[in-house]
Each structure stands twice: as C-alpha cells, then as structure tokens.
N, C-alpha and C positions, 0 to 999 in steps of 0.2 A: 364266148368262143365261135366263130363260124367255120364249119366243117363242110366240106363236099362227100356226097354219099352216091352210092351207085344204086340203081333201081330196086335192089333188096334192102336198103336201108345200111350197108356195110359202109364204114368210113372209109373214103378213099385219101384224103389229105385233109391237114388243116391248113386254112387260108388265114384265120388272123386271131388273134388273142388279146382281148382288152386287159389294160393295166389300171387299176383303181388306186394305185400309189400316188400318182400326182394330186389326186383329189384328197385322199387320206391326208396328205402332207399338208394340207392348207384347212385341216380340221372337219373334214366331211364325213359322216358316219351314215350307213346306209340306213333306208328305213326297215320298218320290220313287218313282215305279212303276219295276220291274225284271222280266227275263225270265230264266230259266235254264231248263237241262235236267233233266228230271226223272232218276231213279236209273236208266234204262234210255239215257240219254246221246242220246235222240232225241225225246221228247216235250216240249213248249214248255209251261213254267209260268210262272205271273204272280204276283207279291208287290209290297208297299209296304214300304218303308224309311224308318225314323224316324232323324234324326239329332238331338243337342243343337243350340238355337240356337246355342249357343257352340260349335258344332263347329270344331276345328283338325286339319286334314289332316297336319299333322306329328307328331300323337300317336296312340296304340294303344288303341282302344277294346273293352272287352268285347262281346259280342254276346247279345240274347236274343232267343229266337222266342217270339213271341207266337202260342199254338197254339189253333186249334179244327180237330177233324180232319173234321169234316162227319158223315154225306155229306150231299150237297146244297148245303152252306153251308161255304166254306173258311174260313181264317184271316181272311181279309179281308172277308168279309161281304157287305155291299151294294154296296161299289165306290162310296160317294158322300162329298160332301165333311162332316164332322162337326165344323168347327171350334167351335161354340158349347159342346161337350163338354170343351175342351182345358183342362189345367191347366198353368198357368207355374209353373215351380219354378227356384230359384237353383240354381247349380252346387253339388255337394256340398261340393267343396275350400273354399268360403267357409264351409263349418261353420256356416251360418245356416239358419234355420228359416224364412223368410220364403216362403211360399207363396200363390198368390191362387186358393183352388179355387172351382169353380163351382157352383151348387146341384145340377147333375145330373153328377155324375162318370160318365160313360158310358163304352163300350169304348173309344173314340177318345182320351176322356182321359186313360185308365190308360196306354194305351202311349204317349200325347205324354210325360204325367210321368213314366214310365220313363225314355225317351231324355233329358228334362231332366237326369235325376240323373247323367248321364254314360255312358250307353249306346247303342249302335247296337240298335235294336229292328226285328225285321222281323216281319212276317207274310206267309206264303205259302200259296195255294191248291194242295195237294200232290195226286196222282193219287186219283181218287175223290172229292175233296172239294168240288168246285164244280159247279152245274148250267151248263146251255148249251153242254157239250162234246159228245164222241161217246159212243154207247150204251156201247162197250167201256171209255171214260173213266171213266162214272158206276158200272159194274157191278163197277171194280176194288175197290171197298169190299166187295162182299156176301160174307158167310162166312167171313171173316178182318179183323174189326175192329180187332183187334189189332196190325195193321200201323200204323194212326194216321197213314201218310203221313210216319212219321218219316226213313225212309231217303231219302226226299225234302228234307226239312228239311236232312238232314247234307248230302245233296248241294249243295243250295242254298247254304249257308252257306261251303264249300268255294268253289265257283266265284265268289261273291263276295268270299272273301277273297284268291282268286288274282287278280282285278280290282281290289280297293281294298286297299292296304297298311296302310290304318288300322283294320282289321278283325284283331283278334286271337283266334286258333282256339284258343290256350291256356285262352281265358276265355271258355266258352260256356255261356249257361243258357237254360232253357225255363220258361215259366209260361202255366198256363190254367186254365179254371173250367169245372165241370160235365163235358162229352165232352173240352173241354181240360184239365182238373184230372186225367181218367184218361191223357191223352196225356202229361202232362208227367211224371206218376210212371212211365209205360211208357217213356219216353224215358232216364231216370235207371237203368231197370233192364236196358234193351235193348242200350243205347250208354253204358256206365258210364264209357268212357275219353274219349267226346267231348264230353258233356253233364255240367258239373260242379257247376252249382247248378239245382235245380228247386222251383219252388212249385205246388203240386198242390192246388186249390180243388174242394171238393165233387165228387170225380170219381166217375162209375161204375166202380168197379175192378173190379166182378165181375157181368156183364150178368145172372148168376141171381137177383142180389138187384133187379134194376132192372125197371122195366116191361116186360111181355110185349110191347105196343104198338112199342115200341122195337127190342128184343132179336131179337124174331122176323121184323121187318120187314128188318132187313138181316143177321142171323146165320142167318136160317133157322129152322125148326121146332125146339124141344129134341129131342135123341136121345140115348139112353142107349149107350153103349158098352164094355161089360164092366163095371169099375169105374170109369169116366169118362165124359164126354159131351162132344159138340162144342163145349160153351162153355170148356171146362175150360182150354183152351190159350190163352185170350183173358183170363183173369184175371190182374190183377198180383200178386197174392200168390204166383203159383207162381215168380215172378222175384226175390223179395226177397232173396235171398242173392247176387244179383249186384251189389247198390247198394254205390258206392265213394264217390260225392260228398255233397254237402250236399243234404238234401231236407226240404221244410217241408210237411206236410199239414194243411189246413185242411177244417173242416165245420162246418155249422152244427147245432145239436143237435136242431132241430125243422124239418129239410130232408125233405119228403116226396116231393121230387123223385127226389134221390139220397140215400138214409137214410145216416145215420151209418154203419150197420153195412156199409156197401162199405168206410167207411174204415177202420173197426175191423178188419176181415177182414185188410187188408194190415197195419196196426198189427201184430197177432197174429203174421203171419209174419214181419216185421220184427225183432221180439223174440225169436221162436225161433232166427232166423236170428244173432242177437246183433249187430245191426246199430245203429248210432247214427242217428238223426233228429231231427226236429222235429215238433211236433204242437199245432196250436191248434184248440181248439172253442170256437165263436162261441156263445154262451149267447141263448136266445129268438131263434134266427134261423134264416129257412128257406134257400131256395135262392139268393137274393140275396146280395151282397157286401155288408159294413158297411165305413162308412171305417175302422174300426179294423183291419180284414183287409187293406184295402189298404194302408195305412201299415205294418203289418208286413210285407208283402210287399216293399215297397220297402226296408225297412230290411234284410231277409234278402238281397236282392241286393246293396246297396250294401256290405255287411260282408263278404260271402263271395266275391263276384266282383269288386267294385271295389276290395276293401280300404281302405274308408275307414270311418270312425265316423258313424253316422247321427246327427241330432238325438235327443237322450234323450225320449222321449215325447212326441213332436211329437203336436198334435191339429190336424185340419182343421177349422176353423170358417167355418161360412157367412159371406159377407159381410152 
C-alpha cells in the first residue's frame, strides 16, 4: 500500500493498494521471513525462505542457499516484494517442461523458480553483509572477505532444520553469481562435508585479478609478505584440493567485471589436484546471466541434489 503522509506522519490519503490475487490464482505463495542466531550464538540474523507452491510438510526437501556475501548488501538484497519477476514451474516429478517465464527473469524469479523445482531455498544476511546494523557488524567483513558469511549459512541451515523436519541437511546446495559465485565455490571448498552441490557463476575467485576499487576497499591495500601477500589466503584456488561434492563453474567469455581468468585460475588448481568438476563458458556473454546458464544451473541441482532427471534441452521462450 502506498500512502501520502503529512510532515507529522499522519496519513493524508491512500494512493494505491496492491492486489496479490492474480498471483495467488496461478499458484504463487509468499516467501517467509525467518530469524536465526549467527555463528556466535548471540547475534540475530534475518533471512527469507522459499517453499515450492506444492509444499508438503510430510516430505523431506533438499535445501539450497542463494548467497551473496556483501558487503553492505546481503543475500536478501532490498527486502522488497519482487513478484513480477517470478517464474512459475511445474513440479519436476511430473517430468514436464511447462514453464511460464516472464520477460525479466530477475533475482527473485530465479530463487522462486528453483524452489518450484522441489527445493527449499533460503537467502540469509550474514555477519558483515547488510547495512543499517552496528559498526562492528559492518566491519566484520573487512580484511577477510574469504569468510563469505559461510559459517553463518551453515549455522542457519542447521537451526532451520532443527525447527522444520522437512529440511534435509544431507542434501544441501549453494548457488551464487559474481560475489555469490566466489562464495558458492568457497562453500564447496571450505565446508566440503556440508555443501554437496554448488553452482558458481562469474565469481571473483581471486581479488588480485579483480578491480582494486573493490578489493582494497574491503581487503585493505595490497601488501607483500615474503613469498605471499595479504590477499593469498582469500583466493579460492588455494583450497581446490578440498573439493568433494559436485561443482559447476560458469563464466562469460566477455566478462569484464569478473574476468574469465579468475575462474580459470580455480580451474587450473582443480585440474592439478585431480578433482572432478563441471564448467560452462557462455559465449559472447558479459557479467550478466543468460537464460541458457540459468537453465543449466536448474538442471544441475535437479540432477545432483534432487536426484531427478530434468527435461532434456528445455528452452525458455518469451510469451
């Protein structure tokens, strides 16, 4: 609802009121807000939980964390309703490919679509990843961006599973793009026994290959220390040998925000460690996602985390 108020805050008149009835008529259900404790067991964190519209509380569902690490903007983002970006999909158990995509498959649409395929999907604003908190909360990220808030995501999923028996913690996935791509890969490397499937899109896997304007702002000035430096420990390639689960790396070959070299450095380390992984290079693509990349990420989770067979070579067609 949008209202006009006077200088004292008194409502002068109502200007507009939204109506969710058309969305509900096609099966839309709202996401749910949740609160958990951070890794320290004290700090309150908030997030959003998406269920399939066909949710059945007697079933066990795999859970996927849709991550963006911040700083100053966490996984939830703007905390506003984004219904028009939503995509309706039939349950994967029907083995159909009858989806109704919108013209703008935005962030909310991708999270919602993933939930519709048979997953619980969460977004969590972890320590250091959201504004309008304390200075200490915001400073948490500085100097060790490789933390990514991942211990908080692990803690949150465990707390949610303790509360909701329909969450299966033996099937945990993680997905993200850009900073979230860095985080998703890091999750697979730093918590290999917890996260079983990850999709990392266009990640800034090594801040020495990324823009100084971001790295120095949150990591501090680059400093050499013997044969190493203060950025080395944050680079994902250092931990390639830890990989156990299924990891899909994606990057656009024309990405000038997170250059392909960042992903290829991780690829090189995974190859040298003898690790199996999957990779997709999107041709003539910059930092944005393509519908093909989105579909491949859906397929990856459906096959490897849900244990189902996705529709072969499904194509999203604009209405």
